N, C-alpha and C positions, 0 to 999 in steps of 0.2 A: 718808652717803657717806664711804668710805675712800678718800682721795687716795693715791695711788701714787707714792712717792719712792724709787725703787729703784736708781737710777743717780745717782752723785756725780761730778761733774768739778770738784774745788775748784782754786783758784789764789790763791796768796798771793803779794802783790806789795806794793811801797811805795807810801803814796799819792801820788796827782798833784798838783800845785799848785793847780790849780782845785778839788780835793776838800778841801783844808784849810780849815777852820772849820766845815765842814758835819757834821751827824751821818751815820751810816751809812744811817739809813733815808731820808734827803734823794736820796741819789744817785740819779739818773736812769739807767735800762738797766744797773744794777749790783746783784746781790743779794747783798749783804753778810752774811756769818754771823760773822764775828769780826773784832774790831780789838783790836791790840796791838803792844807795841813788838818789835822784831827780825824776823827775816826767817820765825820758825817761827809755825805756825797757833797762835793763842792760845785759850784757853779763853773761849769767849763768856759775856758778863755784862751785865746790864741796862743798868747804870751806863755802860760803855764804848759800848754800842750807841746810847746816847741822848747820849754826851758829844760835844763837838766833836773833830774829828780833826785829830791834830798833824802836824809836818812829818817827824818820824822814825816816824810809826807804819806798821803794815804791814796791810792788808785782805785777809781770805780771803773770796773770791766763789764763788759757783757759777753753773754752767750748767743751767737746768732748763726743761723745755719748758711748764710751766704758768705760769710767770711770770717777767718779766725783772727787776722791781725790786720794792720794798715796795709802790709805788702799785698795780701790779697784784693783789697779795695782798689789799691794802685792797678793790679792787673786788670780787675773789672772796668775799671775808668779806661785804661788803655784800649780794651778790646770794643769798649761801647765807641769811642772817637774811630778806632779802625774801621768798625762798621757803619757808622755814621748813626747811631742811635742815640737819642735825645734822652737822658735819664731824669727822672724825678723819684722822690721817696715818700711812701704814706707813714705817718706817725701811728703809734699803737690808739685802737680805737677808743679805749675806755679812759675819760679824763673826768675829774670831778674837781672844781674850783670852788665847791660851797660846801664841801663836808670839812672833815676836820683838817688841822694844819698839816698834819703829815700827808693826807692825801691831795691838798693843795700842792705842797712841794713836790710830791712825787709826779704830779700831773705835769708841773712845768718842767721837771727835769727830764721826763720821757720825750716831751716835745724837744727840749735842748738837745737830747742824746741823739734823736732823730736827725736832727739838724747838722750834728757834728759827723755822724755816718754819710749824709748827703753831701757835705763838703768834701769828705774824703772819697766818694765815689765821683765827684765831679757832677752831682746833679744840680739842676738849676733852680729845684723848688723842693720843699718838705710840705705835705699836705696833711693836715689834721682836723679835726672836730674841736668845739670848746666846751662840749659837755652839757650837762643838764641845767636848768635854771636854778637861781636860788630860792630860799623860802619865802622871801619878799615879794614886791610887786616884781611884775616882768621888766617894767622899764629900768628898775634899778639894777637887775641882772644884767640886762644889756649894757648898762653903762659901767657895770664893772668887767665883765667880759672884753669890752672895747678897750679898758685900760690895760688889762691883762695880753691883749693882742698887740697894743702899741709897745708895750715892756718886751714882749717875744721878738717882734720885729725889729726894734731897737737893737736888742741884743744880738741877734742873727745878722744883721747889717754890719754890727762891729766884729762880730768872729769871723764872717766869710768874706769880709770886706767888700760887701755888695753881690758878690756872686749866687748867694742861695737866697731864692726869697720864701717867704712864709705864705703858703695856701690855705685857706679857710672855705671848708665846704659846707653846705647845707644839711640838715638831718630829715630824714622822712618821719619822725614821731614828734608831736606837738609839746613834748615835754623836754625836749632837747632844744638848746639855740640853734638856730639855722634855718628860718624862714627866708625866702626870698628878700623881702624887705630888711632883714636885720643883716644878711650877708652883705648886700650891696651897700648897706650904710656903714659898715665896719670899713669896707674896702675905700669909701669916699673919705672917711674921716682919719684913717690910719695909712699914711704912706707906706708902700713897700708891701702891703698886703693884697695877693691876688684872690679874687672871687674864683671859686669853681662850682661849675654849672653841672652840678650831678643832676642830671634829668630824672631818673627814678625816684631819687629823694624829692625833689620837687614835685614830679607828679603824683607821689602820695600823700604829700602834705598838703597840695592843693585839690587834690581830687580830680584832677585834669590830665588827660592823657596826651593832649597836644597830638591831635591824628593829623593835622593838614600842616603844610609849610606855612600858611598863614598864621595858624594859631602859635606856630613855634617862633616866627620872626621877630614879633614884641620882645620875647624873652632872651634871645639871642643878643638883639641888639643893645640891651640893658646891661648884660654882663660883658659884652665887648665894650662899651664906653666906659664901665667902671673898671675894668682891668687895663687900660690905655691901649685898644686896639686888637690885642689878640684873645683867643678864647681858649680855656682848657676845660674838658668837659670829659664826664665819666656817663657811661651808659650801660644798662642791662635790662634784663626784663625785671617785672616788680610785680607783686601781688598785695592788694589792699585788704586790709583787715580792720574794723573799726573805725577809730579816727585815724589812724597813722598806716605806716608801712608793716606788711607782714613779713616778707622775705623778698630777697632778691632772686630772680630766677634766669634761667637760659631765656635768650631774646624771643625765640620762637613760642614761648609759652607765658610770657609776662603779657601783661596788660596796656604796656606803652610799647609802641612799635618803632623801629628805625627807618622805616622808609620816608618819612617825611621830612627826617633830619638828614638824610642821604639827598633828597632832591632839595632842599634848602642850601645845603653846604655846595651841590652841584652848581645850583644857578648863580649863588653869590660867590664874591671872591672872599673869604675869609680865612684869616690866619688863625687856623684851630688845630688842637691837639685833641684827639678821642682815644679815651681809655677804656679797655673792656673791664669792669668789674662785674662780669657774669659769672655763675660759678663754672662755666665751661668758658676758661680765660682765653686760651688760644684759639679754639674753634670759634668762639663769636667774636674774636677779634678779626679772623679772616672772613667770616660771614658777613660783618660791617664793611670789610673792604670790599669785599663782592657786590653788595647792595649800593656801595658808593660808585663803584666803576659803573654799574648798570646804568645808575642815575646820569654820570656823566657821558656814557654813551649815546643816552636818550637825549639829553641836553645837545651833543654834538650834531646828532642826526637832524634834530630839529632846526637847528641853526645853519647848517650847512647842506639842507636839502636841495636837489637840482629844481632849477624852475623850469616849469613846464613850457614847451615852445609854443610860440603864438602862431596860428595858422596864417598863411600868407594869401593875399587875394591873388587871383590870376591875372597877368596883364593882357592875355587875349582871351575874348569870350569862348566858352566852348561851342563847338558845332553842333547842329541840331542833329538828332538820331536819325540815322537811315530808316527809310520806309516808304510807303506809297506816296507818290506825289499827288498834291491836292488836286480835284478836280476845277477845271477852269471854270469860271462863272460863265452862264450863256450870254449871248449878245444881247444887249438892250434892245428890247422891243420884239425879238425873234424867239425861234424855238431852238432848243439844241441841236444841231444836227447828228444825225446819225451816222455812227461809224460803220460802213459797210466792210464787210469780210473780202479780201482780195482773193478772187477764185483764181484758180491754176488752169491755164488753157494748153490742149495739148497740140502739139505741133501738126501741121498738115502733112499727109502722106502723098507723095507722088505716085503717078501711075505704075511706074516699074515698081513702087514698093508694094501697091496693091495685088499687082500680078505675082510677084514673088510670095505675098503673104498667101494668097489662094493656093 
């Protein structure tokens, strides 16, 4: 399950008297994501989050519908483990690393706050975009965003001690960072970054709907190789408009179909996680599960189909059908003998019988 953390309402304030001496995770009804001196939101660190709060420390808290404090996060983490549910978390969608200094810092903090919550939830990955290209050349923007991804990945590795990884997904708009080549290149250059194969975004960006398993297989193999053997994928219906993506739609209405995805995954042994990003989240998740099970059943029936029996040859030749016996050929040099009918002969009467008859 990918948890949605798409709206951020931060508040930075001075610590209250009753909060002094406690650590950030112990505060009730407070979801603290940063502790530091001064009124500015500090970079989250594991040491500051577990250390006692001082008198002059400032706290950055968030308002989130999923949890009120870290006790709620711990309860959700325990429930997920009990139900064998693997969690990830999606950071806020809007980021801008080429705007003002404030927008740049805010974008960096939003991804870091999402990672802090992901660590509290026991999630294995925080997924994010990297925002728009800069005003200069595209290669310069890619180089700068790669540096930011490396900085975020290194920070996340230190904060979570390697339990949470950074996932970067593509974009369906050509003005936003995230083509297939750019995502794979960042994954190759930055250790710890997971490339997210968001198929509707890639389909809209490349104007290709991947209608057959053969069309889809090279794309899947590239992302599997770049992520170290596993695959994390988002799927939904999508509508194209102009040069990019117009909107995500339910699966049955979109221009991209899930059937070839199900056939490919049923035919190959991939270690894959498929997330529904459709407007009908739960409905389309179950619908994709149904399509995948149909593909599995079809593959099983084809692989284990019974072999038709081979007809065996009879050991004894069959007898000739009953009928009239063939006529014997006439003797050589003569005529065929006529068969005379056998006449019945009445017995002779004696003299006594004649007299009696008379």
